[in-house]
PQR file of N, CA, C, O and H, with PARSE charges and radii, in Angstrom:
ATOM      1  N   UNK A   1      -4.572  -8.748   7.828 -0.4000 1.5000
ATOM      2  CA  UNK A   1      -4.450  -8.273   6.466 -0.0000 2.0000
ATOM      3  C   UNK A   1      -5.760  -8.553   5.735  0.5500 1.7000
ATOM      4  O   UNK A   1      -6.493  -9.486   6.066 -0.5500 1.4000
ATOM      5  N   UNK A   2      -6.030  -7.730   4.746 -0.4000 1.5000
ATOM      6  CA  UNK A   2      -7.278  -7.855   4.005 -0.0000 2.0000
ATOM      7  C   UNK A   2      -7.343  -9.185   3.263  0.5500 1.7000
ATOM      8  O   UNK A   2      -6.344  -9.666   2.729 -0.5500 1.4000
ATOM      9  H   UNK A   2      -5.435  -6.972   4.478  0.4000 1.0000
ATOM     10  N   UNK A   3      -8.519  -9.758   3.242 -0.4000 1.5000
ATOM     11  CA  UNK A   3      -8.709 -11.009   2.508 -0.0000 2.0000
ATOM     12  C   UNK A   3      -8.657 -10.800   1.006  0.5500 1.7000
ATOM     13  O   UNK A   3      -8.618 -11.770   0.248 -0.5500 1.4000
ATOM     14  H   UNK A   3      -9.331  -9.367   3.676  0.4000 1.0000
ATOM     15  N   UNK A   4      -8.656  -9.545   0.563 -0.4000 1.5000
ATOM     16  CA  UNK A   4      -8.638  -9.256  -0.873 -0.0000 2.0000
ATOM     17  C   UNK A   4      -7.230  -9.105  -1.441  0.5500 1.7000
ATOM     18  O   UNK A   4      -7.077  -8.989  -2.657 -0.5500 1.4000
ATOM     19  H   UNK A   4      -8.688  -8.758   1.178  0.4000 1.0000
ATOM     20  N   UNK A   5      -6.204  -9.103  -0.601 -0.4000 1.5000
ATOM     21  CA  UNK A   5      -4.830  -8.976  -1.085 -0.0000 2.0000
ATOM     22  C   UNK A   5      -4.489 -10.062  -2.108  0.5500 1.7000
ATOM     23  O   UNK A   5      -3.812  -9.756  -3.090 -0.5500 1.4000
ATOM     24  H   UNK A   5      -6.329  -9.197   0.387  0.4000 1.0000
ATOM     25  N   UNK A   6      -4.924 -11.317  -1.928 -0.4000 1.5000
ATOM     26  CA  UNK A   6      -4.620 -12.330  -2.945 -0.0000 2.0000
ATOM     27  C   UNK A   6      -5.208 -12.028  -4.328  0.5500 1.7000
ATOM     28  O   UNK A   6      -4.807 -12.647  -5.314 -0.5500 1.4000
ATOM     29  H   UNK A   6      -5.474 -11.566  -1.131  0.4000 1.0000
ATOM     30  N   UNK A   7      -6.145 -11.092  -4.413 -0.4000 1.5000
ATOM     31  CA  UNK A   7      -6.752 -10.744  -5.696 -0.0000 2.0000
ATOM     32  C   UNK A   7      -5.926  -9.729  -6.487  0.5500 1.7000
ATOM     33  O   UNK A   7      -6.249  -9.437  -7.639 -0.5500 1.4000
ATOM     34  H   UNK A   7      -6.470 -10.590  -3.612  0.4000 1.0000
ATOM     35  N   UNK A   8      -4.864  -9.189  -5.881 -0.4000 1.5000
ATOM     36  CA  UNK A   8      -4.016  -8.232  -6.582 -0.0000 2.0000
ATOM     37  C   UNK A   8      -3.293  -8.930  -7.728  0.5500 1.7000
ATOM     38  O   UNK A   8      -2.884 -10.085  -7.604 -0.5500 1.4000
ATOM     39  H   UNK A   8      -4.602  -9.427  -4.946  0.4000 1.0000
ATOM     40  N   UNK A   9      -3.137  -8.209  -8.861 -0.4000 1.5000
ATOM     41  CA  UNK A   9      -2.362  -8.785  -9.957 -0.0000 2.0000
ATOM     42  C   UNK A   9      -0.871  -8.656  -9.634  0.5500 1.7000
ATOM     43  O   UNK A   9      -0.524  -8.110  -8.587 -0.5500 1.4000
ATOM     44  H   UNK A   9      -3.469  -7.271  -8.962  0.4000 1.0000
ATOM     45  N   UNK A  10       0.004  -9.137 -10.489 -0.4000 1.5000
ATOM     46  CA  UNK A  10       1.446  -9.167 -10.201 -0.0000 2.0000
ATOM     47  C   UNK A  10       2.015  -7.775  -9.937  0.5500 1.7000
ATOM     48  O   UNK A  10       2.770  -7.591  -8.983 -0.5500 1.4000
ATOM     49  H   UNK A  10      -0.278  -9.581 -11.339  0.4000 1.0000
ATOM     50  N   UNK A  11       1.666  -6.799 -10.763 -0.4000 1.5000
ATOM     51  CA  UNK A  11       2.183  -5.440 -10.575 -0.0000 2.0000
ATOM     52  C   UNK A  11       1.637  -4.811  -9.292  0.5500 1.7000
ATOM     53  O   UNK A  11       2.368  -4.152  -8.552 -0.5500 1.4000
ATOM     54  H   UNK A  11       1.053  -6.949 -11.538  0.4000 1.0000
ATOM     55  N   UNK A  12       0.358  -5.020  -9.042 -0.4000 1.5000
ATOM     56  CA  UNK A  12      -0.246  -4.492  -7.819 -0.0000 2.0000
ATOM     57  C   UNK A  12       0.400  -5.134  -6.591  0.5500 1.7000
ATOM     58  O   UNK A  12       0.681  -4.444  -5.612 -0.5500 1.4000
ATOM     59  H   UNK A  12      -0.236  -5.555  -9.643  0.4000 1.0000
ATOM     60  N   UNK A  13       0.636  -6.435  -6.631 -0.4000 1.5000
ATOM     61  CA  UNK A  13       1.241  -7.145  -5.502 -0.0000 2.0000
ATOM     62  C   UNK A  13       2.656  -6.637  -5.243  0.5500 1.7000
ATOM     63  O   UNK A  13       3.064  -6.492  -4.091 -0.5500 1.4000
ATOM     64  H   UNK A  13       0.408  -6.996  -7.427  0.4000 1.0000
ATOM     65  N   UNK A  14       3.400  -6.368  -6.304 -0.4000 1.5000
ATOM     66  CA  UNK A  14       4.750  -5.834  -6.153 -0.0000 2.0000
ATOM     67  C   UNK A  14       4.701  -4.468  -5.467  0.5500 1.7000
ATOM     68  O   UNK A  14       5.491  -4.199  -4.562 -0.5500 1.4000
ATOM     69  H   UNK A  14       3.069  -6.486  -7.241  0.4000 1.0000
ATOM     70  N   UNK A  15       3.779  -3.607  -5.893 -0.4000 1.5000
ATOM     71  CA  UNK A  15       3.627  -2.292  -5.275 -0.0000 2.0000
ATOM     72  C   UNK A  15       3.178  -2.436  -3.819  0.5500 1.7000
ATOM     73  O   UNK A  15       3.706  -1.764  -2.933 -0.5500 1.4000
ATOM     74  H   UNK A  15       3.137  -3.825  -6.628  0.4000 1.0000
ATOM     75  N   UNK A  16       2.205  -3.312  -3.579 -0.4000 1.5000
ATOM     76  CA  UNK A  16       1.715  -3.548  -2.221 -0.0000 2.0000
ATOM     77  C   UNK A  16       2.853  -3.992  -1.314  0.5500 1.7000
ATOM     78  O   UNK A  16       3.018  -3.461  -0.216 -0.5500 1.4000
ATOM     79  H   UNK A  16       1.777  -3.858  -4.299  0.4000 1.0000
ATOM     80  N   UNK A  17       3.640  -4.965  -1.769 -0.4000 1.5000
ATOM     81  CA  UNK A  17       4.740  -5.488  -0.958 -0.0000 2.0000
ATOM     82  C   UNK A  17       5.793  -4.422  -0.675  0.5500 1.7000
ATOM     83  O   UNK A  17       6.339  -4.369   0.427 -0.5500 1.4000
ATOM     84  H   UNK A  17       3.506  -5.396  -2.661  0.4000 1.0000
ATOM     85  N   UNK A  18       6.085  -3.573  -1.661 -0.4000 1.5000
ATOM     86  CA  UNK A  18       7.065  -2.502  -1.479 -0.0000 2.0000
ATOM     87  C   UNK A  18       6.598  -1.524  -0.412  0.5500 1.7000
ATOM     88  O   UNK A  18       7.365  -1.148   0.475 -0.5500 1.4000
ATOM     89  H   UNK A  18       5.642  -3.616  -2.557  0.4000 1.0000
ATOM     90  N   UNK A  19       5.347  -1.117  -0.499 -0.4000 1.5000
ATOM     91  CA  UNK A  19       4.802  -0.167   0.474 -0.0000 2.0000
ATOM     92  C   UNK A  19       4.681  -0.822   1.843  0.5500 1.7000
ATOM     93  O   UNK A  19       4.986  -0.195   2.857 -0.5500 1.4000
ATOM     94  H   UNK A  19       4.724  -1.422  -1.220  0.4000 1.0000
ATOM     95  N   UNK A  20       4.240  -2.076   1.884 -0.4000 1.5000
ATOM     96  CA  UNK A  20       4.115  -2.813   3.143 -0.0000 2.0000
ATOM     97  C   UNK A  20       5.479  -2.951   3.817  0.5500 1.7000
ATOM     98  O   UNK A  20       5.596  -2.734   5.023 -0.5500 1.4000
ATOM     99  H   UNK A  20       3.992  -2.585   1.060  0.4000 1.0000
ATOM    100  N   UNK A  21       6.502  -3.305   3.057 -0.4000 1.5000
ATOM    101  CA  UNK A  21       7.841  -3.464   3.628 -0.0000 2.0000
ATOM    102  C   UNK A  21       8.366  -2.141   4.173  0.5500 1.7000
ATOM    103  O   UNK A  21       9.005  -2.113   5.225 -0.5500 1.4000
ATOM    104  H   UNK A  21       6.407  -3.481   2.077  0.4000 1.0000
ATOM    105  N   UNK A  22       8.101  -1.051   3.466 -0.4000 1.5000
ATOM    106  CA  UNK A  22       8.538   0.259   3.948 -0.0000 2.0000
ATOM    107  C   UNK A  22       7.824   0.629   5.237  0.5500 1.7000
ATOM    108  O   UNK A  22       8.413   1.254   6.119 -0.5500 1.4000
ATOM    109  H   UNK A  22       7.583  -1.075   2.612  0.4000 1.0000
ATOM    110  N   UNK A  23       6.577   0.250   5.349 -0.4000 1.5000
ATOM    111  CA  UNK A  23       5.814   0.533   6.565 -0.0000 2.0000
ATOM    112  C   UNK A  23       6.251  -0.361   7.726  0.5500 1.7000
ATOM    113  O   UNK A  23       6.346   0.090   8.867 -0.5500 1.4000
ATOM    114  H   UNK A  23       6.099  -0.258   4.632  0.4000 1.0000
ATOM    115  N   UNK A  24       6.513  -1.621   7.425 -0.4000 1.5000
ATOM    116  CA  UNK A  24       6.890  -2.579   8.465 -0.0000 2.0000
ATOM    117  C   UNK A  24       8.326  -2.395   8.962  0.5500 1.7000
ATOM    118  O   UNK A  24       8.646  -2.769  10.090 -0.5500 1.4000
ATOM    119  H   UNK A  24       6.437  -1.988   6.498  0.4000 1.0000
ATOM    120  N   UNK A  25       9.193  -1.815   8.117 -0.4000 1.5000
ATOM    121  CA  UNK A  25      10.609  -1.678   8.449 -0.0000 2.0000
ATOM    122  C   UNK A  25      11.069  -0.236   8.277  0.5500 1.7000
ATOM    123  O   UNK A  25      11.902   0.048   7.417 -0.5500 1.4000
ATOM    124  H   UNK A  25       8.933  -1.511   7.201  0.4000 1.0000
ATOM    125  N   UNK A  26      10.538   0.674   9.081 -0.4000 1.5000
ATOM    126  CA  UNK A  26      10.926   2.079   8.925 -0.0000 2.0000
ATOM    127  C   UNK A  26      12.399   2.287   9.285  0.5500 1.7000
ATOM    128  O   UNK A  26      12.933   1.622  10.173 -0.5500 1.4000
ATOM    129  H   UNK A  26       9.861   0.444   9.780  0.4000 1.0000
ATOM    130  N   UNK A  27      13.047   3.222   8.579 -0.4000 1.5000
ATOM    131  CA  UNK A  27      14.442   3.543   8.861 -0.0000 2.0000
ATOM    132  C   UNK A  27      14.535   4.210  10.232  0.5500 1.7000
ATOM    133  O   UNK A  27      15.391   3.865  11.047 -0.5500 1.4000
ATOM    134  H   UNK A  27      12.613   3.762   7.858  0.4000 1.0000
ATOM    135  N   UNK A  28      13.649   5.163  10.471 -0.4000 1.5000
ATOM    136  CA  UNK A  28      13.547   5.797  11.781 -0.0000 2.0000
ATOM    137  C   UNK A  28      12.076   5.908  12.120  0.5500 1.7000
ATOM    138  O   UNK A  28      11.223   5.820  11.237 -0.5500 1.4000
ATOM    139  H   UNK A  28      12.954   5.444   9.809  0.4000 1.0000
ATOM    140  N   UNK A  29      11.779   6.098  13.373 -0.4000 1.5000
ATOM    141  CA  UNK A  29      10.382   6.197  13.787 -0.0000 2.0000
ATOM    142  C   UNK A  29       9.684   7.397  13.177  0.5500 1.7000
ATOM    143  O   UNK A  29       8.464   7.377  13.018 -0.5500 1.4000
ATOM    144  H   UNK A  29      12.472   6.170  14.090  0.4000 1.0000
ATOM    145  N   UNK A  30      10.419   8.437  12.833 -0.4000 1.5000
ATOM    146  CA  UNK A  30       9.803   9.658  12.318 -0.0000 2.0000
ATOM    147  C   UNK A  30       9.996   9.837  10.820  0.5500 1.7000
ATOM    148  O   UNK A  30       9.788  10.934  10.300 -0.5500 1.4000
ATOM    149  H   UNK A  30      11.411   8.453  12.962  0.4000 1.0000
ATOM    150  N   UNK A  31      10.386   8.787  10.121 -0.4000 1.5000
ATOM    151  CA  UNK A  31      10.618   8.946   8.685 -0.0000 2.0000
ATOM    152  C   UNK A  31       9.285   9.005   7.940  0.5500 1.7000
ATOM    153  O   UNK A  31       8.356   8.254   8.235 -0.5500 1.4000
ATOM    154  H   UNK A  31      10.555   7.896  10.543  0.4000 1.0000
ATOM    155  N   UNK A  32       9.216   9.897   6.986 -0.4000 1.5000
ATOM    156  CA  UNK A  32       8.024  10.044   6.164 -0.0000 2.0000
ATOM    157  C   UNK A  32       8.269   9.347   4.835  0.5500 1.7000
ATOM    158  O   UNK A  32       9.391   9.335   4.328 -0.5500 1.4000
ATOM    159  H   UNK A  32       9.971  10.508   6.746  0.4000 1.0000
ATOM    160  N   UNK A  33       7.234   8.778   4.284 -0.4000 1.5000
ATOM    161  CA  UNK A  33       7.351   8.072   3.022 -0.0000 2.0000
ATOM    162  C   UNK A  33       6.239   8.519   2.091  0.5500 1.7000
ATOM    163  O   UNK A  33       5.096   8.703   2.510 -0.5500 1.4000
ATOM    164  H   UNK A  33       6.323   8.787   4.695  0.4000 1.0000
ATOM    165  N   UNK A  34       6.584   8.689   0.842 -0.4000 1.5000
ATOM    166  CA  UNK A  34       5.611   9.055  -0.178 -0.0000 2.0000
ATOM    167  C   UNK A  34       5.762   8.052  -1.320  0.5500 1.7000
ATOM    168  O   UNK A  34       6.871   7.787  -1.783 -0.5500 1.4000
ATOM    169  H   UNK A  34       7.512   8.540   0.502  0.4000 1.0000
ATOM    170  N   UNK A  35       4.648   7.504  -1.762 -0.4000 1.5000
ATOM    171  CA  UNK A  35       4.653   6.570  -2.880 -0.0000 2.0000
ATOM    172  C   UNK A  35       3.698   7.091  -3.939  0.5500 1.7000
ATOM    173  O   UNK A  35       2.611   7.577  -3.626 -0.5500 1.4000
ATOM    174  H   UNK A  35       3.747   7.718  -1.386  0.4000 1.0000
ATOM    175  N   UNK A  36       4.111   6.987  -5.190 -0.4000 1.5000
ATOM    176  CA  UNK A  36       3.270   7.384  -6.309 -0.0000 2.0000
ATOM    177  C   UNK A  36       3.098   6.167  -7.199  0.5500 1.7000
ATOM    178  O   UNK A  36       4.076   5.597  -7.681 -0.5500 1.4000
ATOM    179  H   UNK A  36       4.994   6.592  -5.444  0.4000 1.0000
ATOM    180  N   UNK A  37       1.867   5.776  -7.412 -0.4000 1.5000
ATOM    181  CA  UNK A  37       1.575   4.643  -8.282 -0.0000 2.0000
ATOM    182  C   UNK A  37       1.054   5.197  -9.592  0.5500 1.7000
ATOM    183  O   UNK A  37      -0.023   5.791  -9.645 -0.5500 1.4000
ATOM    184  H   UNK A  37       1.072   6.239  -7.020  0.4000 1.0000
ATOM    185  N   UNK A  38       1.825   4.999 -10.643 -0.4000 1.5000
ATOM    186  CA  UNK A  38       1.474   5.520 -11.959 -0.0000 2.0000
ATOM    187  C   UNK A  38       0.596   4.510 -12.688  0.5500 1.7000
ATOM    188  O   UNK A  38       0.698   3.303 -12.471 -0.5500 1.4000
ATOM    189  H   UNK A  38       2.700   4.517 -10.600  0.4000 1.0000
ATOM    190  N   UNK A  39      -0.233   5.010 -13.523 -0.4000 1.5000
ATOM    191  CA  UNK A  39      -1.082   4.144 -14.328 -0.0000 2.0000
ATOM    192  C   UNK A  39      -2.187   4.954 -14.966  0.5500 1.7000
ATOM    193  O   UNK A  39      -2.479   6.072 -14.542 -0.5500 1.4000
ATOM    194  H   UNK A  39      -0.316   5.991 -13.700  0.4000 1.0000
ATOM    195  N   UNK A  40      -2.780   4.399 -15.956 -0.4000 1.5000
ATOM    196  CA  UNK A  40      -3.894   5.054 -16.624 -0.0000 2.0000
ATOM    197  C   UNK A  40      -5.172   4.314 -16.268  0.5500 1.7000
ATOM    198  O   UNK A  40      -5.138   3.318 -15.545 -0.5500 1.4000
ATOM    199  H   UNK A  40      -2.543   3.491 -16.300  0.4000 1.0000
ATOM    200  N   UNK A  41      -6.273   4.789 -16.764 -0.4000 1.5000
ATOM    201  CA  UNK A  41      -7.562   4.186 -16.451 -0.0000 2.0000
ATOM    202  C   UNK A  41      -7.572   2.681 -16.632  0.5500 1.7000
ATOM    203  O   UNK A  41      -7.009   2.151 -17.590 -0.5500 1.4000
ATOM    204  H   UNK A  41      -6.301   5.598 -17.351  0.4000 1.0000
ATOM    205  N   UNK A  42      -8.214   2.004 -15.706 -0.4000 1.5000
ATOM    206  CA  UNK A  42      -8.354   0.562 -15.815 -0.0000 2.0000
ATOM    207  C   UNK A  42      -7.239  -0.235 -15.180  0.5500 1.7000
ATOM    208  O   UNK A  42      -7.211  -1.458 -15.320 -0.5500 1.4000
ATOM    209  H   UNK A  42      -8.672   2.434 -14.927  0.4000 1.0000
ATOM    210  N   UNK A  43      -6.303   0.423 -14.475 -0.4000 1.5000
ATOM    211  CA  UNK A  43      -5.203  -0.320 -13.850 -0.0000 2.0000
ATOM    212  C   UNK A  43      -5.511  -0.691 -12.411  0.5500 1.7000
ATOM    213  O   UNK A  43      -4.660  -1.251 -11.721 -0.5500 1.4000
ATOM    214  H   UNK A  43      -6.326   1.416 -14.361  0.4000 1.0000
ATOM    215  N   UNK A  44      -6.711  -0.389 -11.953 -0.4000 1.5000
ATOM    216  CA  UNK A  44      -7.172  -0.751 -10.603 -0.0000 2.0000
ATOM    217  C   UNK A  44      -6.309  -0.160  -9.490  0.5500 1.7000
ATOM    218  O   UNK A  44      -6.019  -0.818  -8.491 -0.5500 1.4000
ATOM    219  H   UNK A  44      -7.403   0.066 -12.515  0.4000 1.0000
ATOM    220  N   UNK A  45      -5.907   1.095  -9.685 -0.4000 1.5000
ATOM    221  CA  UNK A  45      -5.135   1.784  -8.648 -0.0000 2.0000
ATOM    222  C   UNK A  45      -5.960   1.924  -7.375  0.5500 1.7000
ATOM    223  O   UNK A  45      -5.432   1.758  -6.276 -0.5500 1.4000
ATOM    224  H   UNK A  45      -6.142   1.630 -10.496  0.4000 1.0000
ATOM    225  N   UNK A  46      -7.238   2.224  -7.509 -0.4000 1.5000
ATOM    226  CA  UNK A  46      -8.092   2.391  -6.332 -0.0000 2.0000
ATOM    227  C   UNK A  46      -8.148   1.100  -5.525  0.5500 1.7000
ATOM    228  O   UNK A  46      -8.106   1.149  -4.296 -0.5500 1.4000
ATOM    229  H   UNK A  46      -7.667   2.359  -8.402  0.4000 1.0000
ATOM    230  N   UNK A  47      -8.240  -0.030  -6.169 -0.4000 1.5000
ATOM    231  CA  UNK A  47      -8.261  -1.319  -5.478 -0.0000 2.0000
ATOM    232  C   UNK A  47      -6.949  -1.525  -4.721  0.5500 1.7000
ATOM    233  O   UNK A  47      -6.962  -1.960  -3.569 -0.5500 1.4000
ATOM    234  H   UNK A  47      -8.274  -0.070  -7.168  0.4000 1.0000
ATOM    235  N   UNK A  48      -5.824  -1.218  -5.355 -0.4000 1.5000
ATOM    236  CA  UNK A  48      -4.523  -1.326  -4.696 -0.0000 2.0000
ATOM    237  C   UNK A  48      -4.455  -0.391  -3.501  0.5500 1.7000
ATOM    238  O   UNK A  48      -4.067  -0.806  -2.409 -0.5500 1.4000
ATOM    239  H   UNK A  48      -5.813  -0.864  -6.290  0.4000 1.0000
ATOM    240  N   UNK A  49      -4.831   0.878  -3.699 -0.4000 1.5000
ATOM    241  CA  UNK A  49      -4.791   1.854  -2.602 -0.0000 2.0000
ATOM    242  C   UNK A  49      -5.627   1.384  -1.415  0.5500 1.7000
ATOM    243  O   UNK A  49      -5.212   1.515  -0.264 -0.5500 1.4000
ATOM    244  H   UNK A  49      -5.146   1.215  -4.586  0.4000 1.0000
ATOM    245  N   UNK A  50      -6.781   0.848  -1.696 -0.4000 1.5000
ATOM    246  CA  UNK A  50      -7.667   0.382  -0.626 -0.0000 2.0000
ATOM    247  C   UNK A  50      -7.009  -0.729   0.179  0.5500 1.7000
ATOM    248  O   UNK A  50      -7.102  -0.742   1.406 -0.5500 1.4000
ATOM    249  H   UNK A  50      -7.119   0.742  -2.631  0.4000 1.0000
ATOM    250  N   UNK A  51      -6.347  -1.656  -0.494 -0.4000 1.5000
ATOM    251  CA  UNK A  51      -5.689  -2.757   0.209 -0.0000 2.0000
ATOM    252  C   UNK A  51      -4.520  -2.252   1.055  0.5500 1.7000
ATOM    253  O   UNK A  51      -4.314  -2.715   2.177 -0.5500 1.4000
ATOM    254  H   UNK A  51      -6.272  -1.646  -1.491  0.4000 1.0000
ATOM    255  N   UNK A  52      -3.754  -1.297   0.507 -0.4000 1.5000
ATOM    256  CA  UNK A  52      -2.638  -0.716   1.256 -0.0000 2.0000
ATOM    257  C   UNK A  52      -3.159   0.017   2.491  0.5500 1.7000
ATOM    258  O   UNK A  52      -2.647  -0.174   3.594 -0.5500 1.4000
ATOM    259  H   UNK A  52      -3.922  -0.921  -0.404  0.4000 1.0000
ATOM    260  N   UNK A  53      -4.177   0.856   2.300 -0.4000 1.5000
ATOM    261  CA  UNK A  53      -4.743   1.594   3.427 -0.0000 2.0000
ATOM    262  C   UNK A  53      -5.281   0.647   4.493  0.5500 1.7000
ATOM    263  O   UNK A  53      -5.046   0.856   5.683 -0.5500 1.4000
ATOM    264  H   UNK A  53      -4.593   1.011   1.404  0.4000 1.0000
ATOM    265  N   UNK A  54      -5.991  -0.379   4.081 -0.4000 1.5000
ATOM    266  CA  UNK A  54      -6.538  -1.344   5.036 -0.0000 2.0000
ATOM    267  C   UNK A  54      -5.427  -2.034   5.823  0.5500 1.7000
ATOM    268  O   UNK A  54      -5.538  -2.201   7.038 -0.5500 1.4000
ATOM    269  H   UNK A  54      -6.182  -0.549   3.114  0.4000 1.0000
ATOM    270  N   UNK A  55      -4.359  -2.433   5.139 -0.4000 1.5000
ATOM    271  CA  UNK A  55      -3.267  -3.124   5.819 -0.0000 2.0000
ATOM    272  C   UNK A  55      -2.603  -2.212   6.849  0.5500 1.7000
ATOM    273  O   UNK A  55      -2.461  -2.588   8.013 -0.5500 1.4000
ATOM    274  H   UNK A  55      -4.268  -2.297   4.152  0.4000 1.0000
ATOM    275  N   UNK A  56      -2.201  -1.026   6.428 -0.4000 1.5000
ATOM    276  CA  UNK A  56      -1.453  -0.148   7.327 -0.0000 2.0000
ATOM    277  C   UNK A  56      -2.322   0.307   8.492  0.5500 1.7000
ATOM    278  O   UNK A  56      -1.847   0.382   9.625 -0.5500 1.4000
ATOM    279  H   UNK A  56      -2.316  -0.721   5.482  0.4000 1.0000
ATOM    280  N   UNK A  57      -3.568   0.606   8.230 -0.4000 1.5000
ATOM    281  CA  UNK A  57      -4.460   1.001   9.325 -0.0000 2.0000
ATOM    282  C   UNK A  57      -4.704  -0.158  10.281  0.5500 1.7000
ATOM    283  O   UNK A  57      -4.889   0.062  11.478 -0.5500 1.4000
ATOM    284  H   UNK A  57      -3.954   0.546   7.310  0.4000 1.0000
ATOM    285  N   UNK A  58      -4.707  -1.397   9.774 -0.4000 1.5000
ATOM    286  CA  UNK A  58      -4.900  -2.554  10.646 -0.0000 2.0000
ATOM    287  C   UNK A  58      -3.711  -2.741  11.599  0.5500 1.7000
ATOM    288  O   UNK A  58      -3.820  -3.437  12.609 -0.5500 1.4000
ATOM    289  H   UNK A  58      -4.557  -1.577   8.801  0.4000 1.0000
ATOM    290  N   UNK A  59      -2.589  -2.120  11.269 -0.4000 1.5000
ATOM    291  CA  UNK A  59      -1.400  -2.167  12.131 -0.0000 2.0000
ATOM    292  C   UNK A  59      -1.416  -1.053  13.165  0.5500 1.7000
ATOM    293  O   UNK A  59      -0.471  -0.912  13.941 -0.5500 1.4000
ATOM    294  H   UNK A  59      -2.501  -1.555  10.448  0.4000 1.0000
ATOM    295  N   UNK A  60      -2.499  -0.249  13.182 -0.4000 1.5000
ATOM    296  CA  UNK A  60      -2.616   0.847  14.131 -0.0000 2.0000
ATOM    297  C   UNK A  60      -1.829   2.073  13.726  0.5500 1.7000
ATOM    298  O   UNK A  60      -1.593   2.957  14.550 -0.5500 1.4000
ATOM    299  H   UNK A  60      -3.267  -0.363  12.552  0.4000 1.0000
ATOM    300  N   UNK A  61      -1.421   2.143  12.473 -0.4000 1.5000
ATOM    301  CA  UNK A  61      -0.646   3.272  11.971 -0.0000 2.0000
ATOM    302  C   UNK A  61      -1.556   4.230  11.219  0.5500 1.7000
ATOM    303  O   UNK A  61      -2.663   3.869  10.819 -0.5500 1.4000
ATOM    304  H   UNK A  61      -1.613   1.426  11.804  0.4000 1.0000
ATOM    305  N   UNK A  62      -1.085   5.437  11.033 -0.4000 1.5000
ATOM    306  CA  UNK A  62      -1.848   6.455  10.305 -0.0000 2.0000
ATOM    307  C   UNK A  62      -1.369   6.469   8.860  0.5500 1.7000
ATOM    308  O   UNK A  62      -0.168   6.523   8.596 -0.5500 1.4000
ATOM    309  H   UNK A  62      -0.186   5.730  11.357  0.4000 1.0000
ATOM    310  N   UNK A  63      -2.292   6.422   7.952 -0.4000 1.5000
ATOM    311  CA  UNK A  63      -1.987   6.425   6.523 -0.0000 2.0000
ATOM    312  C   UNK A  63      -2.934   7.402   5.860  0.5500 1.7000
ATOM    313  O   UNK A  63      -4.137   7.390   6.122 -0.5500 1.4000
ATOM    314  H   UNK A  63      -3.268   6.378   8.166  0.4000 1.0000
ATOM    315  N   UNK A  64      -2.395   8.240   5.007 -0.4000 1.5000
ATOM    316  CA  UNK A  64      -3.213   9.203   4.269 -0.0000 2.0000
ATOM    317  C   UNK A  64      -3.026   8.996   2.781  0.5500 1.7000
ATOM    318  O   UNK A  64      -1.899   8.871   2.302 -0.5500 1.4000
ATOM    319  H   UNK A  64      -1.418   8.250   4.794  0.4000 1.0000
ATOM    320  N   UNK A  65      -4.101   8.960   2.067 -0.4000 1.5000
ATOM    321  CA  UNK A  65      -4.054   8.901   0.604 -0.0000 2.0000
ATOM    322  C   UNK A  65      -4.491  10.262   0.098  0.5500 1.7000
ATOM    323  O   UNK A  65      -5.598  10.714   0.389 -0.5500 1.4000
ATOM    324  H   UNK A  65      -5.017   9.061   2.456  0.4000 1.0000
ATOM    325  N   UNK A  66      -3.629  10.911  -0.652 -0.4000 1.5000
ATOM    326  CA  UNK A  66      -3.962  12.239  -1.189 -0.0000 2.0000
ATOM    327  C   UNK A  66      -3.772  12.271  -2.683  0.5500 1.7000
ATOM    328  O   UNK A  66      -4.002  13.303  -3.313 -0.5500 1.4000
ATOM    329  H   UNK A  66      -2.729  10.544  -0.888  0.4000 1.0000
TER
END
């Protein structure tokens, strides 16, 4: 896991954990998941997205941010 995860604020950590848990515990092997993180400028969404992408890719899984 990224060494920067501890730098996430409380809301970012909650979102990270939710997405991480969904990735770690899929309902079925072929289930698709979509997450939308709402926020306005200055909420560090890019930092959160980067940590999520790094974590899931480190597990050998495919993750796309669109």
